[in-house]
PDB file of N, H, CA, C and O in Angstrom:
ATOM      1  N   MET A   1       3.484  23.651   6.298  1.00  0.00           N
ATOM      2  CA  MET A   1       2.512  22.590   6.110  1.00  0.00           C
ATOM      3  C   MET A   1       2.923  21.736   4.917  1.00  0.00           C
ATOM      4  O   MET A   1       3.216  22.260   3.843  1.00  0.00           O
ATOM      5  N   ALA A   2       2.944  20.444   5.105  1.00  0.00           N
ATOM      6  H   ALA A   2       2.706  20.018   5.977  1.00  0.00           H
ATOM      7  CA  ALA A   2       3.300  19.519   4.030  1.00  0.00           C
ATOM      8  C   ALA A   2       2.059  19.158   3.222  1.00  0.00           C
ATOM      9  O   ALA A   2       0.955  19.036   3.753  1.00  0.00           O
ATOM     10  N   ILE A   3       2.276  18.994   1.934  1.00  0.00           N
ATOM     11  H   ILE A   3       3.173  19.093   1.503  1.00  0.00           H
ATOM     12  CA  ILE A   3       1.213  18.524   1.054  1.00  0.00           C
ATOM     13  C   ILE A   3       1.522  17.078   0.726  1.00  0.00           C
ATOM     14  O   ILE A   3       2.625  16.760   0.281  1.00  0.00           O
ATOM     15  N   LEU A   4       0.547  16.193   0.945  1.00  0.00           N
ATOM     16  H   LEU A   4      -0.348  16.451   1.307  1.00  0.00           H
ATOM     17  CA  LEU A   4       0.720  14.768   0.695  1.00  0.00           C
ATOM     18  C   LEU A   4      -0.180  14.333  -0.450  1.00  0.00           C
ATOM     19  O   LEU A   4      -1.273  14.864  -0.642  1.00  0.00           O
ATOM     20  N   LYS A   5       0.300  13.364  -1.198  1.00  0.00           N
ATOM     21  H   LYS A   5       1.188  12.932  -1.042  1.00  0.00           H
ATOM     22  CA  LYS A   5      -0.467  12.788  -2.305  1.00  0.00           C
ATOM     23  C   LYS A   5      -0.506  11.287  -2.119  1.00  0.00           C
ATOM     24  O   LYS A   5       0.411  10.695  -1.549  1.00  0.00           O
ATOM     25  N   VAL A   6      -1.582  10.674  -2.608  1.00  0.00           N
ATOM     26  H   VAL A   6      -2.326  11.155  -3.071  1.00  0.00           H
ATOM     27  CA  VAL A   6      -1.735   9.222  -2.503  1.00  0.00           C
ATOM     28  C   VAL A   6      -1.903   8.634  -3.898  1.00  0.00           C
ATOM     29  O   VAL A   6      -2.703   9.121  -4.698  1.00  0.00           O
ATOM     30  N   ILE A   7      -1.138   7.578  -4.181  1.00  0.00           N
ATOM     31  H   ILE A   7      -0.488   7.183  -3.531  1.00  0.00           H
ATOM     32  CA  ILE A   7      -1.307   6.845  -5.434  1.00  0.00           C
ATOM     33  C   ILE A   7      -1.665   5.401  -5.106  1.00  0.00           C
ATOM     34  O   ILE A   7      -1.336   4.893  -4.034  1.00  0.00           O
ATOM     35  N   GLU A   8      -2.329   4.764  -6.024  1.00  0.00           N
ATOM     36  H   GLU A   8      -2.596   5.177  -6.895  1.00  0.00           H
ATOM     37  CA  GLU A   8      -2.709   3.369  -5.852  1.00  0.00           C
ATOM     38  C   GLU A   8      -1.829   2.512  -6.753  1.00  0.00           C
ATOM     39  O   GLU A   8      -1.661   2.807  -7.936  1.00  0.00           O
ATOM     40  N   VAL A   9      -1.270   1.448  -6.182  1.00  0.00           N
ATOM     41  H   VAL A   9      -1.407   1.209  -5.221  1.00  0.00           H
ATOM     42  CA  VAL A   9      -0.339   0.591  -6.912  1.00  0.00           C
ATOM     43  C   VAL A   9      -0.753  -0.868  -6.730  1.00  0.00           C
ATOM     44  O   VAL A   9      -1.136  -1.282  -5.636  1.00  0.00           O
ATOM     45  N   LEU A  10      -0.673  -1.630  -7.798  1.00  0.00           N
ATOM     46  H   LEU A  10      -0.362  -1.293  -8.687  1.00  0.00           H
ATOM     47  CA  LEU A  10      -0.928  -3.069  -7.763  1.00  0.00           C
ATOM     48  C   LEU A  10       0.404  -3.795  -7.933  1.00  0.00           C
ATOM     49  O   LEU A  10       1.236  -3.407  -8.753  1.00  0.00           O
ATOM     50  N   ALA A  11       0.594  -4.851  -7.149  1.00  0.00           N
ATOM     51  H   ALA A  11      -0.082  -5.167  -6.482  1.00  0.00           H
ATOM     52  CA  ALA A  11       1.840  -5.620  -7.257  1.00  0.00           C
ATOM     53  C   ALA A  11       1.559  -7.083  -6.958  1.00  0.00           C
ATOM     54  O   ALA A  11       0.548  -7.423  -6.344  1.00  0.00           O
ATOM     55  N   ASN A  12       2.475  -7.951  -7.403  1.00  0.00           N
ATOM     56  H   ASN A  12       3.297  -7.675  -7.902  1.00  0.00           H
ATOM     57  CA  ASN A  12       2.310  -9.386  -7.159  1.00  0.00           C
ATOM     58  C   ASN A  12       3.642 -10.018  -6.793  1.00  0.00           C
ATOM     59  O   ASN A  12       4.713  -9.458  -7.025  1.00  0.00           O
ATOM     60  N   SER A  13       3.533 -11.219  -6.208  1.00  0.00           N
ATOM     61  H   SER A  13       2.663 -11.674  -6.020  1.00  0.00           H
ATOM     62  CA  SER A  13       4.723 -11.966  -5.792  1.00  0.00           C
ATOM     63  C   SER A  13       4.372 -13.444  -5.739  1.00  0.00           C
ATOM     64  O   SER A  13       3.233 -13.814  -5.455  1.00  0.00           O
ATOM     65  N   SER A  14       5.344 -14.269  -6.011  1.00  0.00           N
ATOM     66  H   SER A  14       6.269 -13.968  -6.242  1.00  0.00           H
ATOM     67  CA  SER A  14       5.148 -15.712  -5.870  1.00  0.00           C
ATOM     68  C   SER A  14       5.451 -16.173  -4.445  1.00  0.00           C
ATOM     69  O   SER A  14       5.208 -17.332  -4.106  1.00  0.00           O
ATOM     70  N   LYS A  15       5.987 -15.262  -3.597  1.00  0.00           N
ATOM     71  H   LYS A  15       6.183 -14.321  -3.872  1.00  0.00           H
ATOM     72  CA  LYS A  15       6.399 -15.616  -2.229  1.00  0.00           C
ATOM     73  C   LYS A  15       5.333 -15.330  -1.176  1.00  0.00           C
ATOM     74  O   LYS A  15       4.915 -16.227  -0.445  1.00  0.00           O
ATOM     75  N   SER A  16       4.883 -14.032  -1.101  1.00  0.00           N
ATOM     76  H   SER A  16       5.223 -13.302  -1.695  1.00  0.00           H
ATOM     77  CA  SER A  16       3.964 -13.654  -0.020  1.00  0.00           C
ATOM     78  C   SER A  16       3.346 -12.283  -0.306  1.00  0.00           C
ATOM     79  O   SER A  16       3.775 -11.558  -1.204  1.00  0.00           O
ATOM     80  N   TRP A  17       2.317 -11.951   0.497  1.00  0.00           N
ATOM     81  H   TRP A  17       1.969 -12.540   1.227  1.00  0.00           H
ATOM     82  CA  TRP A  17       1.729 -10.616   0.391  1.00  0.00           C
ATOM     83  C   TRP A  17       2.730  -9.565   0.856  1.00  0.00           C
ATOM     84  O   TRP A  17       2.775  -8.463   0.310  1.00  0.00           O
ATOM     85  N   GLU A  18       3.528  -9.900   1.856  1.00  0.00           N
ATOM     86  H   GLU A  18       3.492 -10.796   2.300  1.00  0.00           H
ATOM     87  CA  GLU A  18       4.542  -8.963   2.347  1.00  0.00           C
ATOM     88  C   GLU A  18       5.554  -8.656   1.238  1.00  0.00           C
ATOM     89  O   GLU A  18       5.932  -7.501   1.045  1.00  0.00           O
ATOM     90  N   ASP A  19       5.984  -9.676   0.521  1.00  0.00           N
ATOM     91  H   ASP A  19       5.677 -10.614   0.679  1.00  0.00           H
ATOM     92  CA  ASP A  19       6.930  -9.473  -0.574  1.00  0.00           C
ATOM     93  C   ASP A  19       6.292  -8.628  -1.677  1.00  0.00           C
ATOM     94  O   ASP A  19       6.954  -7.763  -2.252  1.00  0.00           O
ATOM     95  N   ALA A  20       5.026  -8.865  -1.974  1.00  0.00           N
ATOM     96  H   ALA A  20       4.488  -9.566  -1.507  1.00  0.00           H
ATOM     97  CA  ALA A  20       4.331  -8.068  -2.990  1.00  0.00           C
ATOM     98  C   ALA A  20       4.260  -6.603  -2.558  1.00  0.00           C
ATOM     99  O   ALA A  20       4.421  -5.707  -3.386  1.00  0.00           O
ATOM    100  N   THR A  21       4.018  -6.353  -1.265  1.00  0.00           N
ATOM    101  H   THR A  21       3.887  -7.082  -0.592  1.00  0.00           H
ATOM    102  CA  THR A  21       3.978  -4.996  -0.747  1.00  0.00           C
ATOM    103  C   THR A  21       5.348  -4.330  -0.880  1.00  0.00           C
ATOM    104  O   THR A  21       5.446  -3.179  -1.305  1.00  0.00           O
ATOM    105  N   ASN A  22       6.392  -5.052  -0.520  1.00  0.00           N
ATOM    106  H   ASN A  22       6.313  -5.988  -0.174  1.00  0.00           H
ATOM    107  CA  ASN A  22       7.753  -4.522  -0.656  1.00  0.00           C
ATOM    108  C   ASN A  22       8.067  -4.185  -2.110  1.00  0.00           C
ATOM    109  O   ASN A  22       8.676  -3.151  -2.386  1.00  0.00           O
ATOM    110  N   LYS A  23       7.660  -5.039  -3.035  1.00  0.00           N
ATOM    111  H   LYS A  23       7.166  -5.879  -2.811  1.00  0.00           H
ATOM    112  CA  LYS A  23       7.889  -4.789  -4.455  1.00  0.00           C
ATOM    113  C   LYS A  23       7.159  -3.536  -4.922  1.00  0.00           C
ATOM    114  O   LYS A  23       7.696  -2.761  -5.715  1.00  0.00           O
ATOM    115  N   ALA A  24       5.931  -3.335  -4.432  1.00  0.00           N
ATOM    116  H   ALA A  24       5.496  -3.964  -3.788  1.00  0.00           H
ATOM    117  CA  ALA A  24       5.166  -2.140  -4.802  1.00  0.00           C
ATOM    118  C   ALA A  24       5.894  -0.874  -4.366  1.00  0.00           C
ATOM    119  O   ALA A  24       6.011   0.079  -5.137  1.00  0.00           O
ATOM    120  N   VAL A  25       6.383  -0.867  -3.130  1.00  0.00           N
ATOM    121  H   VAL A  25       6.289  -1.641  -2.503  1.00  0.00           H
ATOM    122  CA  VAL A  25       7.087   0.305  -2.612  1.00  0.00           C
ATOM    123  C   VAL A  25       8.406   0.521  -3.349  1.00  0.00           C
ATOM    124  O   VAL A  25       8.731   1.647  -3.725  1.00  0.00           O
ATOM    125  N   GLU A  26       9.160  -0.550  -3.555  1.00  0.00           N
ATOM    126  H   GLU A  26       8.896  -1.464  -3.249  1.00  0.00           H
ATOM    127  CA  GLU A  26      10.444  -0.433  -4.253  1.00  0.00           C
ATOM    128  C   GLU A  26      10.268   0.105  -5.675  1.00  0.00           C
ATOM    129  O   GLU A  26      11.048   0.943  -6.127  1.00  0.00           O
ATOM    130  N   GLN A  27       9.253  -0.374  -6.367  1.00  0.00           N
ATOM    131  H   GLN A  27       8.619  -1.055  -6.000  1.00  0.00           H
ATOM    132  CA  GLN A  27       9.018   0.081  -7.738  1.00  0.00           C
ATOM    133  C   GLN A  27       8.562   1.539  -7.751  1.00  0.00           C
ATOM    134  O   GLN A  27       9.023   2.326  -8.578  1.00  0.00           O
ATOM    135  N   ALA A  28       7.662   1.901  -6.839  1.00  0.00           N
ATOM    136  H   ALA A  28       7.288   1.262  -6.167  1.00  0.00           H
ATOM    137  CA  ALA A  28       7.186   3.282  -6.772  1.00  0.00           C
ATOM    138  C   ALA A  28       8.322   4.234  -6.427  1.00  0.00           C
ATOM    139  O   ALA A  28       8.371   5.351  -6.942  1.00  0.00           O
ATOM    140  N   ALA A  29       9.239   3.804  -5.556  1.00  0.00           N
ATOM    141  H   ALA A  29       9.199   2.897  -5.137  1.00  0.00           H
ATOM    142  CA  ALA A  29      10.352   4.651  -5.123  1.00  0.00           C
ATOM    143  C   ALA A  29      11.310   4.997  -6.260  1.00  0.00           C
ATOM    144  O   ALA A  29      12.116   5.918  -6.127  1.00  0.00           O
ATOM    145  N   LYS A  30      11.235   4.276  -7.364  1.00  0.00           N
ATOM    146  H   LYS A  30      10.581   3.528  -7.471  1.00  0.00           H
ATOM    147  CA  LYS A  30      12.084   4.587  -8.507  1.00  0.00           C
ATOM    148  C   LYS A  30      11.682   5.902  -9.166  1.00  0.00           C
ATOM    149  O   LYS A  30      12.517   6.565  -9.781  1.00  0.00           O
ATOM    150  N   SER A  31      10.408   6.287  -9.045  1.00  0.00           N
ATOM    151  H   SER A  31       9.729   5.749  -8.545  1.00  0.00           H
ATOM    152  CA  SER A  31       9.959   7.514  -9.678  1.00  0.00           C
ATOM    153  C   SER A  31       9.287   8.495  -8.711  1.00  0.00           C
ATOM    154  O   SER A  31       9.042   9.647  -9.069  1.00  0.00           O
ATOM    155  N   VAL A  32       8.993   8.044  -7.498  1.00  0.00           N
ATOM    156  H   VAL A  32       9.193   7.108  -7.207  1.00  0.00           H
ATOM    157  CA  VAL A  32       8.338   8.897  -6.503  1.00  0.00           C
ATOM    158  C   VAL A  32       9.272   9.076  -5.311  1.00  0.00           C
ATOM    159  O   VAL A  32       9.763   8.099  -4.744  1.00  0.00           O
ATOM    160  N   LYS A  33       9.510  10.316  -4.941  1.00  0.00           N
ATOM    161  H   LYS A  33       9.111  11.109  -5.401  1.00  0.00           H
ATOM    162  CA  LYS A  33      10.387  10.621  -3.805  1.00  0.00           C
ATOM    163  C   LYS A  33       9.559  10.924  -2.565  1.00  0.00           C
ATOM    164  O   LYS A  33       8.367  11.215  -2.661  1.00  0.00           O
ATOM    165  N   HIS A  34      10.191  10.854  -1.412  1.00  0.00           N
ATOM    166  H   HIS A  34      11.160  10.617  -1.334  1.00  0.00           H
ATOM    167  CA  HIS A  34       9.594  11.236  -0.131  1.00  0.00           C
ATOM    168  C   HIS A  34       8.381  10.384   0.245  1.00  0.00           C
ATOM    169  O   HIS A  34       7.386  10.909   0.745  1.00  0.00           O
ATOM    170  N   ILE A  35       8.460   9.069   0.006  1.00  0.00           N
ATOM    171  H   ILE A  35       9.268   8.642  -0.399  1.00  0.00           H
ATOM    172  CA  ILE A  35       7.370   8.165   0.408  1.00  0.00           C
ATOM    173  C   ILE A  35       7.320   8.128   1.923  1.00  0.00           C
ATOM    174  O   ILE A  35       8.340   7.946   2.587  1.00  0.00           O
ATOM    175  N   ARG A  36       6.124   8.301   2.462  1.00  0.00           N
ATOM    176  H   ARG A  36       5.295   8.449   1.922  1.00  0.00           H
ATOM    177  CA  ARG A  36       5.945   8.316   3.913  1.00  0.00           C
ATOM    178  C   ARG A  36       5.296   7.061   4.454  1.00  0.00           C
ATOM    179  O   ARG A  36       5.634   6.614   5.550  1.00  0.00           O
ATOM    180  N   SER A  37       4.362   6.478   3.699  1.00  0.00           N
ATOM    181  H   SER A  37       4.087   6.841   2.808  1.00  0.00           H
ATOM    182  CA  SER A  37       3.664   5.301   4.221  1.00  0.00           C
ATOM    183  C   SER A  37       3.059   4.489   3.092  1.00  0.00           C
ATOM    184  O   SER A  37       2.910   4.948   1.959  1.00  0.00           O
ATOM    185  N   VAL A  38       2.716   3.251   3.457  1.00  0.00           N
ATOM    186  H   VAL A  38       2.838   2.879   4.377  1.00  0.00           H
ATOM    187  CA  VAL A  38       2.015   2.371   2.523  1.00  0.00           C
ATOM    188  C   VAL A  38       0.863   1.724   3.295  1.00  0.00           C
ATOM    189  O   VAL A  38       1.034   1.276   4.429  1.00  0.00           O
ATOM    190  N   TYR A  39      -0.298   1.685   2.670  1.00  0.00           N
ATOM    191  H   TYR A  39      -0.437   2.049   1.749  1.00  0.00           H
ATOM    192  CA  TYR A  39      -1.497   1.096   3.268  1.00  0.00           C
ATOM    193  C   TYR A  39      -1.945  -0.035   2.361  1.00  0.00           C
ATOM    194  O   TYR A  39      -2.221   0.177   1.181  1.00  0.00           O
ATOM    195  N   VAL A  40      -2.016  -1.238   2.916  1.00  0.00           N
ATOM    196  H   VAL A  40      -1.792  -1.410   3.875  1.00  0.00           H
ATOM    197  CA  VAL A  40      -2.485  -2.383   2.124  1.00  0.00           C
ATOM    198  C   VAL A  40      -4.004  -2.316   2.088  1.00  0.00           C
ATOM    199  O   VAL A  40      -4.678  -2.542   3.093  1.00  0.00           O
ATOM    200  N   ASN A  41      -4.522  -2.005   0.924  1.00  0.00           N
ATOM    201  H   ASN A  41      -3.975  -1.822   0.108  1.00  0.00           H
ATOM    202  CA  ASN A  41      -5.953  -1.811   0.734  1.00  0.00           C
ATOM    203  C   ASN A  41      -6.676  -3.136   0.502  1.00  0.00           C
ATOM    204  O   ASN A  41      -7.794  -3.334   0.976  1.00  0.00           O
ATOM    205  N   GLU A  42      -6.030  -4.037  -0.227  1.00  0.00           N
ATOM    206  H   GLU A  42      -5.121  -3.877  -0.613  1.00  0.00           H
ATOM    207  CA  GLU A  42      -6.681  -5.296  -0.592  1.00  0.00           C
ATOM    208  C   GLU A  42      -5.626  -6.362  -0.863  1.00  0.00           C
ATOM    209  O   GLU A  42      -4.554  -6.075  -1.394  1.00  0.00           O
ATOM    210  N   GLN A  43      -5.947  -7.586  -0.492  1.00  0.00           N
ATOM    211  H   GLN A  43      -6.819  -7.820  -0.061  1.00  0.00           H
ATOM    212  CA  GLN A  43      -5.075  -8.723  -0.772  1.00  0.00           C
ATOM    213  C   GLN A  43      -5.887  -9.776  -1.516  1.00  0.00           C
ATOM    214  O   GLN A  43      -7.071  -9.968  -1.240  1.00  0.00           O
ATOM    215  N   SER A  44      -5.247 -10.452  -2.453  1.00  0.00           N
ATOM    216  H   SER A  44      -4.284 -10.296  -2.676  1.00  0.00           H
ATOM    217  CA  SER A  44      -5.887 -11.563  -3.150  1.00  0.00           C
ATOM    218  C   SER A  44      -4.793 -12.525  -3.601  1.00  0.00           C
ATOM    219  O   SER A  44      -3.602 -12.233  -3.494  1.00  0.00           O
ATOM    220  N   ALA A  45      -5.216 -13.657  -4.100  1.00  0.00           N
ATOM    221  H   ALA A  45      -6.184 -13.894  -4.187  1.00  0.00           H
ATOM    222  CA  ALA A  45      -4.256 -14.649  -4.570  1.00  0.00           C
ATOM    223  C   ALA A  45      -4.874 -15.454  -5.699  1.00  0.00           C
ATOM    224  O   ALA A  45      -6.094 -15.595  -5.787  1.00  0.00           O
ATOM    225  N   THR A  46      -4.017 -15.976  -6.555  1.00  0.00           N
ATOM    226  H   THR A  46      -3.026 -15.861  -6.483  1.00  0.00           H
ATOM    227  CA  THR A  46      -4.478 -16.899  -7.573  1.00  0.00           C
ATOM    228  C   THR A  46      -4.094 -18.305  -7.132  1.00  0.00           C
ATOM    229  O   THR A  46      -3.116 -18.499  -6.411  1.00  0.00           O
ATOM    230  N   VAL A  47      -4.875 -19.275  -7.575  1.00  0.00           N
ATOM    231  H   VAL A  47      -5.669 -19.118  -8.162  1.00  0.00           H
ATOM    232  CA  VAL A  47      -4.654 -20.660  -7.185  1.00  0.00           C
ATOM    233  C   VAL A  47      -4.438 -21.500  -8.433  1.00  0.00           C
ATOM    234  O   VAL A  47      -5.146 -21.356  -9.429  1.00  0.00           O
ATOM    235  N   LYS A  48      -3.448 -22.379  -8.358  1.00  0.00           N
ATOM    236  H   LYS A  48      -2.872 -22.496  -7.549  1.00  0.00           H
ATOM    237  CA  LYS A  48      -3.150 -23.280  -9.470  1.00  0.00           C
ATOM    238  C   LYS A  48      -2.908 -24.664  -8.886  1.00  0.00           C
ATOM    239  O   LYS A  48      -2.095 -24.823  -7.975  1.00  0.00           O
ATOM    240  N   ASP A  49      -3.596 -25.645  -9.397  1.00  0.00           N
ATOM    241  H   ASP A  49      -4.256 -25.516 -10.137  1.00  0.00           H
ATOM    242  CA  ASP A  49      -3.456 -27.034  -8.949  1.00  0.00           C
ATOM    243  C   ASP A  49      -3.645 -27.185  -7.436  1.00  0.00           C
ATOM    244  O   ASP A  49      -2.940 -27.954  -6.783  1.00  0.00           O
ATOM    245  N   GLY A  50      -4.616 -26.433  -6.892  1.00  0.00           N
ATOM    246  H   GLY A  50      -5.189 -25.808  -7.423  1.00  0.00           H
ATOM    247  CA  GLY A  50      -4.936 -26.545  -5.481  1.00  0.00           C
ATOM    248  C   GLY A  50      -3.982 -25.846  -4.530  1.00  0.00           C
ATOM    249  O   GLY A  50      -4.083 -26.030  -3.317  1.00  0.00           O
ATOM    250  N   LYS A  51      -3.056 -25.043  -5.052  1.00  0.00           N
ATOM    251  H   LYS A  51      -2.974 -24.893  -6.037  1.00  0.00           H
ATOM    252  CA  LYS A  51      -2.105 -24.319  -4.215  1.00  0.00           C
ATOM    253  C   LYS A  51      -2.057 -22.858  -4.640  1.00  0.00           C
ATOM    254  O   LYS A  51      -2.310 -22.521  -5.796  1.00  0.00           O
ATOM    255  N   VAL A  52      -1.723 -21.988  -3.669  1.00  0.00           N
ATOM    256  H   VAL A  52      -1.517 -22.262  -2.729  1.00  0.00           H
ATOM    257  CA  VAL A  52      -1.592 -20.566  -3.992  1.00  0.00           C
ATOM    258  C   VAL A  52      -0.421 -20.404  -4.963  1.00  0.00           C
ATOM    259  O   VAL A  52       0.699 -20.845  -4.707  1.00  0.00           O
ATOM    260  N   ASP A  53      -0.724 -19.763  -6.067  1.00  0.00           N
ATOM    261  H   ASP A  53      -1.634 -19.404  -6.274  1.00  0.00           H
ATOM    262  CA  ASP A  53       0.251 -19.586  -7.135  1.00  0.00           C
ATOM    263  C   ASP A  53       0.898 -18.200  -7.084  1.00  0.00           C
ATOM    264  O   ASP A  53       2.095 -18.056  -7.330  1.00  0.00           O
ATOM    265  N   GLU A  54       0.095 -17.186  -6.763  1.00  0.00           N
ATOM    266  H   GLU A  54      -0.877 -17.303  -6.562  1.00  0.00           H
ATOM    267  CA  GLU A  54       0.596 -15.823  -6.794  1.00  0.00           C
ATOM    268  C   GLU A  54      -0.182 -14.969  -5.789  1.00  0.00           C
ATOM    269  O   GLU A  54      -1.408 -15.037  -5.713  1.00  0.00           O
ATOM    270  N   TYR A  55       0.550 -14.173  -5.031  1.00  0.00           N
ATOM    271  H   TYR A  55       1.546 -14.117  -5.093  1.00  0.00           H
ATOM    272  CA  TYR A  55      -0.045 -13.257  -4.060  1.00  0.00           C
ATOM    273  C   TYR A  55      -0.138 -11.878  -4.700  1.00  0.00           C
ATOM    274  O   TYR A  55       0.799 -11.420  -5.354  1.00  0.00           O
ATOM    275  N   ARG A  56      -1.278 -11.224  -4.505  1.00  0.00           N
ATOM    276  H   ARG A  56      -2.039 -11.596  -3.974  1.00  0.00           H
ATOM    277  CA  ARG A  56      -1.476  -9.901  -5.103  1.00  0.00           C
ATOM    278  C   ARG A  56      -1.919  -8.898  -4.042  1.00  0.00           C
ATOM    279  O   ARG A  56      -2.693  -9.226  -3.143  1.00  0.00           O
ATOM    280  N   VAL A  57      -1.417  -7.679  -4.161  1.00  0.00           N
ATOM    281  H   VAL A  57      -0.788  -7.412  -4.891  1.00  0.00           H
ATOM    282  CA  VAL A  57      -1.835  -6.615  -3.254  1.00  0.00           C
ATOM    283  C   VAL A  57      -2.212  -5.364  -4.040  1.00  0.00           C
ATOM    284  O   VAL A  57      -1.665  -5.080  -5.106  1.00  0.00           O
ATOM    285  N   ASN A  58      -3.144  -4.645  -3.487  1.00  0.00           N
ATOM    286  H   ASN A  58      -3.588  -4.876  -2.621  1.00  0.00           H
ATOM    287  CA  ASN A  58      -3.532  -3.324  -3.962  1.00  0.00           C
ATOM    288  C   ASN A  58      -3.171  -2.406  -2.808  1.00  0.00           C
ATOM    289  O   ASN A  58      -3.777  -2.499  -1.741  1.00  0.00           O
ATOM    290  N   VAL A  59      -2.197  -1.520  -2.995  1.00  0.00           N
ATOM    291  H   VAL A  59      -1.704  -1.445  -3.862  1.00  0.00           H
ATOM    292  CA  VAL A  59      -1.724  -0.662  -1.904  1.00  0.00           C
ATOM    293  C   VAL A  59      -1.902   0.811  -2.257  1.00  0.00           C
ATOM    294  O   VAL A  59      -1.940   1.197  -3.426  1.00  0.00           O
ATOM    295  N   LYS A  60      -2.009   1.620  -1.203  1.00  0.00           N
ATOM    296  H   LYS A  60      -1.977   1.307  -0.254  1.00  0.00           H
ATOM    297  CA  LYS A  60      -2.030   3.065  -1.360  1.00  0.00           C
ATOM    298  C   LYS A  60      -0.728   3.595  -0.761  1.00  0.00           C
ATOM    299  O   LYS A  60      -0.414   3.340   0.401  1.00  0.00           O
ATOM    300  N   ILE A  61       0.012   4.327  -1.565  1.00  0.00           N
ATOM    301  H   ILE A  61      -0.243   4.535  -2.509  1.00  0.00           H
ATOM    302  CA  ILE A  61       1.303   4.868  -1.152  1.00  0.00           C
ATOM    303  C   ILE A  61       1.160   6.382  -0.994  1.00  0.00           C
ATOM    304  O   ILE A  61       0.717   7.079  -1.906  1.00  0.00           O
ATOM    305  N   THR A  62       1.545   6.871   0.185  1.00  0.00           N
ATOM    306  H   THR A  62       1.905   6.304   0.927  1.00  0.00           H
ATOM    307  CA  THR A  62       1.461   8.297   0.480  1.00  0.00           C
ATOM    308  C   THR A  62       2.864   8.907   0.428  1.00  0.00           C
ATOM    309  O   THR A  62       3.814   8.366   0.994  1.00  0.00           O
ATOM    310  N   PHE A  63       2.970  10.042  -0.260  1.00  0.00           N
ATOM    311  H   PHE A  63       2.198  10.482  -0.719  1.00  0.00           H
ATOM    312  CA  PHE A  63       4.257  10.710  -0.362  1.00  0.00           C
ATOM    313  C   PHE A  63       4.076  12.219  -0.284  1.00  0.00           C
ATOM    314  O   PHE A  63       2.999  12.747  -0.560  1.00  0.00           O
ATOM    315  N   GLU A  64       5.154  12.904   0.098  1.00  0.00           N
ATOM    316  H   GLU A  64       6.029  12.476   0.322  1.00  0.00           H
ATOM    317  CA  GLU A  64       5.118  14.358   0.222  1.00  0.00           C
ATOM    318  C   GLU A  64       5.445  15.015  -1.116  1.00  0.00           C
ATOM    319  O   GLU A  64       6.372  14.614  -1.819  1.00  0.00           O
ATOM    320  N   VAL A  65       4.665  16.025  -1.441  1.00  0.00           N
ATOM    321  H   VAL A  65       3.911  16.351  -0.869  1.00  0.00           H
ATOM    322  CA  VAL A  65       4.873  16.785  -2.672  1.00  0.00           C
ATOM    323  C   VAL A  65       5.653  18.045  -2.329  1.00  0.00           C
ATOM    324  O   VAL A  65       5.282  18.783  -1.416  1.00  0.00           O
ATOM    325  N   ASN A  66       6.728  18.289  -3.058  1.00  0.00           N
ATOM    326  H   ASN A  66       7.030  17.689  -3.800  1.00  0.00           H
ATOM    327  CA  ASN A  66       7.547  19.497  -2.812  1.00  0.00           C
ATOM    328  C   ASN A  66       6.958  20.695  -3.509  1.00  0.00           C
ATOM    329  O   ASN A  66       7.505  21.794  -3.417  1.00  0.00           O
TER     330      ASN A  66
END
């Protein structure tokens, strides 16, 4: 039986929510091994001069604990 743990990670990107999600996983993978999935819990954005300035995501990353 595998034991799984979930952590919550916040990330941002000037490109897209997808890019912010990728950045969250890439950064988490530097210190967390055996990542199995990512769940986008929340999306938001900041606006500057009438245009989206930054995309933000709150994700839950699930990984296996050895």
